Backbone as CSV, one residue per row, in Angstrom:
resi,resn,N_x,N_y,N_z,CA_x,CA_y,CA_z,C_x,C_y,C_z
1,MET,134.281,94.232,93.914,133.871,94.796,95.860,132.920,95.485,95.661
2,SER,132.591,95.797,96.656,131.350,96.415,96.572,131.507,97.243,98.237
3,VAL,130.734,98.255,98.142,130.753,99.593,99.300,129.470,99.188,99.730
4,ASP,128.526,99.153,100.775,127.584,99.304,101.693,127.290,100.279,102.509
5,PHE,126.371,100.864,102.159,125.776,102.028,102.650,124.427,102.368,102.932
6,TYR,124.618,102.532,104.519,123.024,102.877,104.711,122.586,103.731,105.414
7,VAL,121.057,104.346,105.920,120.920,104.964,106.474,119.365,104.788,107.378
8,ALA,119.482,105.259,107.961,117.940,104.481,109.561,117.290,106.572,109.104
9,ILE,116.140,106.277,108.940,115.490,107.930,109.313,114.240,107.301,109.810
10,HIS,113.342,108.230,110.456,112.360,108.153,110.996,111.353,107.856,110.466
11,ALA,110.503,107.045,110.574,108.874,106.298,109.490,108.598,107.761,109.137
12,ASP,108.114,108.339,110.088,106.995,109.704,110.178,108.023,110.669,109.007
13,ASN,108.996,110.189,109.077,110.083,111.632,108.311,110.079,110.986,106.984
14,TRP,110.381,110.013,106.401,110.480,109.346,105.172,110.285,110.307,104.216
15,PRO,111.241,110.550,103.004,110.384,111.450,101.821,109.904,110.552,100.647
16,ASN,109.656,111.398,99.760,109.289,110.366,98.524,110.324,110.783,97.229
17,VAL,110.257,110.859,96.087,111.225,110.830,95.223,111.224,112.724,95.023
18,GLU,109.990,113.014,95.107,110.083,114.826,94.788,110.936,115.526,95.805
19,GLN,110.421,115.028,96.608,111.348,115.529,98.334,112.882,115.539,98.567
20,VAL,113.079,114.081,98.172,114.749,113.840,98.142,115.059,114.799,96.948
21,GLN,114.650,114.853,95.692,114.987,115.198,94.100,115.190,116.697,94.922
22,GLN,114.371,117.332,95.123,114.522,118.826,95.661,115.701,119.140,97.092
23,CYS,115.840,118.348,97.793,116.831,118.275,98.733,118.171,118.238,97.902
24,ALA,118.701,117.102,97.143,119.801,117.254,96.519,119.910,118.563,95.519
25,SER,118.615,119.147,94.775,118.564,120.441,94.014,118.842,121.099,94.543
26,ALA,118.199,121.617,95.855,119.059,122.851,96.527,120.503,123.072,96.929
27,ARG,121.160,122.134,96.975,121.912,121.780,97.556,122.970,121.700,96.281
28,GLU,122.739,121.851,95.247,123.457,121.536,93.837,124.223,120.026,93.682
29,TYR,123.365,118.872,94.129,124.304,117.834,94.293,123.959,117.773,92.866
30,PRO,124.872,116.955,91.899,124.879,116.502,90.363,124.004,115.658,90.332
31,ILE,123.228,115.412,91.501,122.096,113.794,91.071,120.689,113.807,90.526
32,GLU,119.797,113.355,89.890,118.741,113.308,89.368,118.273,112.454,89.895
33,VAL,117.423,111.902,91.125,116.847,110.919,91.409,115.402,110.399,91.007
34,GLN,115.695,108.942,90.490,114.328,108.832,89.552,113.373,108.304,89.907
35,ASN,113.878,107.526,91.177,112.602,106.589,92.424,113.048,106.475,93.338
36,PHE,112.697,106.480,94.751,113.186,106.334,95.714,111.794,105.465,96.672
37,PRO,112.273,104.089,97.313,111.617,103.320,97.682,110.781,103.866,98.742
38,SER,109.472,103.459,99.193,109.133,103.641,100.571,109.019,102.690,101.702
39,PRO,109.031,102.846,102.646,108.815,101.329,103.660,107.316,101.598,104.081
40,ASP,106.595,101.091,103.094,105.239,101.505,103.501,104.268,99.948,103.969
41,GLN,105.497,98.764,103.593,105.095,97.837,103.171,105.311,97.298,104.917
42,PRO,104.992,95.895,104.911,104.875,95.477,106.306,106.514,94.321,106.164
43,ASP,106.829,94.687,105.473,108.653,93.926,105.117,109.430,94.425,104.778
44,VAL,110.701,93.680,104.648,111.922,94.123,103.911,111.645,94.201,102.405
45,LYS,112.206,95.620,101.899,111.540,95.864,100.606,112.950,95.618,99.948
46,ASN,113.220,94.866,98.934,113.992,94.670,97.975,114.042,95.731,96.569
47,ASP,114.281,96.882,97.307,114.307,97.935,96.247,114.985,98.812,95.865
48,GLY,115.871,98.941,94.547,116.939,100.294,95.126,116.470,101.169,94.165
49,VAL,117.793,102.303,94.177,117.079,103.513,93.172,117.709,103.507,92.357
50,GLN,117.310,104.583,91.306,118.071,104.532,89.996,118.210,106.254,90.329
51,VAL,119.352,106.927,89.802,119.899,107.911,90.327,120.737,108.374,89.068
52,ILE,120.428,109.432,88.193,121.787,109.847,87.136,122.410,110.522,87.460
53,ILE,123.450,110.825,87.150,124.790,111.104,87.648,125.849,110.997,86.629
54,ASP,126.390,112.132,86.511,127.051,112.602,84.916,126.571,112.248,83.933
55,GLY,125.294,111.984,83.697,124.247,111.676,82.556,124.280,110.136,82.601
56,THR,124.673,109.501,83.309,124.327,108.250,83.216,123.362,107.689,84.353
57,LEU,122.962,106.669,83.833,122.008,106.177,85.127,122.880,105.323,85.984
58,ALA,122.545,105.285,87.257,123.478,104.667,88.096,122.167,103.469,89.169
59,TYR,122.497,102.649,89.064,121.310,101.438,89.460,121.644,101.577,91.201
60,LEU,121.537,101.466,92.226,122.281,101.562,93.872,121.096,100.203,94.399
61,GLU,121.865,99.321,93.733,121.104,98.218,94.848,120.300,98.356,95.836
62,GLY,119.637,97.962,96.628,119.299,98.147,98.178,117.984,97.343,98.480
63,GLU,117.977,97.310,99.740,116.982,97.309,100.213,116.108,98.308,101.534
64,VAL,114.785,98.288,101.748,114.224,98.708,102.646,113.902,98.216,103.846
65,ILE,114.282,98.429,104.528,114.307,97.256,106.286,113.406,98.408,107.203
66,PRO,112.125,98.279,107.409,111.195,98.918,108.279,112.183,98.222,109.681
67,ALA,112.560,98.916,110.458,112.922,98.440,111.515,112.235,97.708,112.791
68,ALA,110.670,98.236,112.599,109.955,97.395,113.490,109.058,95.794,113.186
69,VAL,109.572,95.372,111.572,109.400,94.361,111.491,110.758,93.232,110.726
70,ALA,111.405,93.999,111.327,112.835,92.785,110.897,113.822,93.128,112.474
71,PRO,113.371,92.592,113.817,114.609,92.621,114.846,115.687,91.691,114.941
72,GLU,115.738,90.470,113.704,117.127,90.448,113.589,118.348,91.492,112.566
73,ASP,117.588,91.980,111.934,118.430,93.050,111.204,118.701,93.847,112.084
74,LEU,117.488,94.849,112.801,118.030,95.626,113.794,118.876,95.537,114.855
75,ALA,118.824,94.191,115.176,120.085,93.608,115.887,121.017,93.471,115.709
76,ALA,121.481,93.341,114.747,122.458,93.216,113.693,123.361,94.274,113.660
77,ILE,122.359,95.601,113.159,122.956,96.665,112.594,123.133,97.461,113.963
78,ASN,122.753,97.130,115.203,122.962,97.798,116.518,123.876,97.388,116.900
79,GLU,124.571,96.282,116.573,125.666,95.346,117.412,126.584,96.347,116.912
80,GLN,126.689,96.510,115.583,127.712,97.325,114.858,128.118,98.762,115.255
81,LEU,126.931,99.282,115.376,126.704,100.485,116.087,127.104,100.512,117.616
82,ALA,126.758,100.022,118.347,127.204,99.703,119.432,128.798,99.703,119.728
83,ALA,129.483,98.820,118.666,130.967,98.823,119.164,131.838,99.657,118.423
84,ARG,131.134,100.927,117.968,131.902,102.084,117.954,131.007,103.033,118.519
85,ASP,130.463,102.726,119.705,129.680,104.272,120.469,128.809,105.277,119.785
86,SER,128.295,103.929,118.252,127.218,105.334,117.839,125.593,104.869,118.207
87,ARG,125.073,106.098,118.267,123.837,106.145,118.684,123.329,104.205,117.872
88,GLN,121.806,104.285,118.620,121.005,103.169,117.934,120.060,103.430,117.235
89,ILE,119.676,102.515,116.258,118.225,102.552,115.172,117.056,102.066,116.207
90,THR,116.091,102.651,116.159,114.908,102.655,117.017,114.005,101.715,116.307
91,THR,112.678,101.076,117.066,112.117,100.239,115.474,110.979,101.276,115.545
92,LYS,110.988,102.926,115.292,109.915,103.814,114.311,110.705,104.115,113.472
93,GLU,111.938,103.738,113.253,112.781,103.983,112.216,113.053,102.531,111.022
94,ALA,112.757,102.992,109.793,113.787,102.277,108.796,114.915,102.833,108.130
95,VAL,115.497,101.596,107.744,116.864,101.521,107.163,116.347,101.200,105.553
96,ILE,117.596,102.577,105.080,117.987,102.151,103.502,119.204,101.844,103.318
97,SER,119.481,100.715,102.488,120.497,100.234,102.327,121.181,100.425,100.880
98,PHE,122.212,100.470,100.367,122.731,101.060,98.795,124.203,99.961,98.695
99,ARG,124.228,99.464,97.780,125.384,98.438,97.745,125.798,99.269,96.374
100,THR,127.299,99.498,96.840,127.277,100.255,95.343,128.782,99.855,94.650
101,ARG,129.038,99.346,93.380,130.274,98.433,92.804,131.050,99.429,91.805
102,SER,131.188,100.520,91.978,131.749,101.312,90.713,131.934,102.747,91.351
103,PRO,132.729,103.677,91.268,132.829,104.892,91.363,131.743,105.856,91.299
104,SER,131.125,105.497,90.344,129.863,106.634,89.676,129.047,106.383,90.921
105,GLU,128.669,104.475,91.059,127.730,104.652,92.248,127.760,104.811,93.471
106,ILE,129.205,105.076,94.022,129.722,105.590,94.846,129.333,107.429,95.034
107,ARG,129.701,107.682,94.086,129.187,108.950,94.176,127.979,109.133,94.473
108,ALA,127.212,108.778,93.537,125.612,108.750,93.421,124.853,108.486,94.876
109,ALA,125.727,107.294,95.600,125.031,107.263,96.857,125.074,107.952,97.494
110,SER,126.724,108.646,97.987,127.486,109.569,98.603,126.154,110.836,98.764
111,TYR,125.859,111.534,97.459,124.936,112.493,97.256,123.869,112.549,97.961
112,LEU,122.823,111.139,97.129,121.759,110.333,97.936,121.820,110.636,99.507
113,ILE,122.963,110.064,99.897,122.426,109.759,101.615,122.665,110.971,102.577
114,ALA,123.818,111.936,101.788,124.162,113.190,102.583,122.377,114.358,102.486
115,SER,121.653,113.626,101.270,120.435,114.662,101.181,119.429,114.180,102.172
116,LEU,119.874,112.786,102.685,118.479,112.050,103.515,119.263,112.746,104.342
117,ILE,120.519,112.439,105.012,120.842,113.309,106.244,120.373,114.537,106.500
118,VAL,121.127,115.548,105.780,120.375,117.058,105.856,119.468,117.286,106.034
119,CYS,118.213,116.477,105.397,117.062,117.129,104.774,115.951,116.537,105.269
120,PHE,116.246,115.217,105.700,115.477,114.502,106.731,115.733,113.605,108.115
121,ASP,116.939,114.471,108.345,117.244,113.852,109.842,117.782,112.298,109.802
122,GLY,118.646,112.068,108.649,118.748,110.533,108.662,120.273,110.000,109.141
123,TYR,120.218,109.715,109.397,121.671,108.852,110.580,122.738,107.509,109.101
124,GLY,123.242,108.172,108.716,124.411,107.284,107.828,125.320,106.487,108.722
125,PHE,125.612,105.022,108.062,126.636,104.190,108.674,127.429,103.527,107.437
126,GLU,128.313,103.293,107.246,129.357,102.459,106.256,130.380,101.706,107.185
127,PRO,129.316,100.257,107.392,130.431,99.468,108.456,131.594,98.630,107.989
128,GLN,132.037,99.152,106.328,133.557,98.580,106.336,134.709,99.434,106.777
129,GLY,133.941,100.669,106.903,134.902,101.409,106.866,134.682,102.374,108.604
130,ASN,134.179,101.421,108.936,133.566,101.474,110.402,133.044,102.824,111.093
131,THR,132.051,103.856,109.930,132.252,105.410,110.374,130.274,105.549,109.994
132,SER,130.127,106.226,110.690,128.632,106.775,110.838,128.351,108.270,111.384
133,GLY,127.221,108.609,111.327,127.017,110.015,112.282,125.818,110.292,111.224
134,GLN,125.821,112.094,111.393,125.326,112.858,110.353,125.776,113.968,110.029
135,SER,125.871,115.062,110.567,126.619,116.169,109.836,128.033,116.107,108.873
136,ASP,128.576,115.362,110.361,129.968,114.960,109.610,130.292,114.044,108.829
137,PHE,129.384,112.757,108.721,129.247,112.120,108.140,128.997,112.248,106.505
138,ALA,128.108,113.437,106.625,127.786,113.831,104.788,128.573,114.591,104.672
139,LYS,129.368,115.519,105.196,130.577,116.050,104.921,131.393,115.212,104.087
140,THR,132.011,113.652,104.730,132.864,112.934,104.624,132.416,112.643,103.238
141,LEU,130.946,111.700,103.132,130.636,111.394,101.795,130.863,112.173,100.574
142,LEU,130.605,113.570,100.943,130.622,114.641,99.826,131.983,115.063,99.848
143,ALA,132.947,114.958,100.715,134.590,115.108,99.795,135.274,113.585,99.280
144,GLY,134.656,112.837,99.422,134.887,111.677,98.935,134.191,111.439,97.350
145,ALA,133.010,111.841,97.652,132.509,111.693,95.964,133.265,112.853,94.960
146,LYS,133.300,114.035,95.497,134.350,114.799,95.172,135.663,114.099,94.293
147,THR,136.578,113.360,95.047,137.674,112.556,94.651,137.343,111.888,93.754
148,LEU,136.188,111.229,93.897,136.047,110.116,92.548,135.545,110.653,91.501
149,GLU,135.283,111.851,91.300,134.810,112.400,89.979,135.551,112.249,88.772
150,GLY,135.127,111.748,87.982,136.054,111.534,86.750,136.335,110.300,86.508
151,LEU,136.448,109.361,87.485,136.834,107.627,87.354,136.155,106.820,87.069
């Protein structure tokens, strides 16, 4: 079983790995971000994120999708968001996805997504749970990460 998470960030506000780590560290999130992909290529980039959590490397499989170059993907995402009266993703944003398969990967993704929401005005969503948002979504992810600690 896997859980997928998505975060949309305005392309002009897309962070690099140092900025993401600085944000996580400033909030005392227990992760070390090893890499963070950029949407600078004109197509979908199949590149995940490596994060150290609890002293162990977690690979968060995923993609970076510049919304402007993936109209079908954007339409599918917006259809899901419209079903729950959430805001729509625009062509000026890029979407990063994370596919998680274990409690430690879910924890790592939760802290990473909270960082992207809080510091870079990201908009997060999780289609299986039909949840989305910004600060409240980030708080929910952080609370969930705490419950998974030690599993």
